[in-house]
N, C-alpha and C positions, 0 to 999 in steps of 0.2 A: 240183098241185105238179109234175106230170110235164112234162118238156120245158124246164125252166128252166136257163139257163146262168149259173151263179153265179160261175164263174171262166173266165179265158181259157186256162188251162193245158190242153193237149190230152191229158188223162189217159186217155181211151178208146183212142186210137191208140197211146199209149205202152205201155199194158197189153197190147194186142193184139200189138204188135211184140215186147215182152219175152216173151210166151207163145210166139211163133213162133221166137224165137231160143234161148230157154233151155230148150227141151225136148230130149230125147236126140237126136232126128233133126236138129234145127237145130244143136246143138253139134257133131254128127258132120260135118254138111255144112260148117260153118265150119272145122273142123279139116282136112277134106280140101281145102278151098279155099286155105288159107294155110299149113298145117303138114305137108302130106303129103310123104312122101319121094319120091314119083313125080311127075315133071313133067307127065305126061299127066293125072293126076287134078287137079292144080292148074289146068292149062289149061282143063279142062272145067268145074270148079266155080267158079272165080273170076268169070267173067262172070255166071253165074247169081246168085251171092251179091251182087255189086255192083249188079246190076239190081234184086234184091229190096230191098236197102238204099235205093236211090234211090226205089223205089216207096213204101216205108215213110216216107221223108222227105217225099215229096209229100203223102201222106195226113195226116201229122202237121201239115204246113203248112196244108193245107186245113181241117183241124179247128180249128186256131188262128184262121184267118181267119174262119170261120163264127162261132166263139164271140166273136170281137172285134166282128164286125158286129152280132150279137145284143145284146151288152153295150152297144154304142154306141147302138143303136136304143132300148133300154130306158132308157138314161140321158137320152135326149131326150124320153121320155114317150110313145112310140108305144104304142097300145093293143094288147092281146093279142087274137088272133083265135079263141080257143078258147071 
């Protein structure tokens, strides 16, 4: 039963992204990127946060694509290689 893709929803990437953002370090970094009172802190943290968000979006998109391809191949009746 291991390795089956039952849904196309990219839940692994979403959980990993939530864990990275919603921990104390991630929340502090988001705060310093967008709500810091000092312009230098915002200028340093914003590109880092935006790059991390873009990478997380790409990983979520790749997981969705792989899960869609697996679901489509199983719907056609392709045999398992295990």
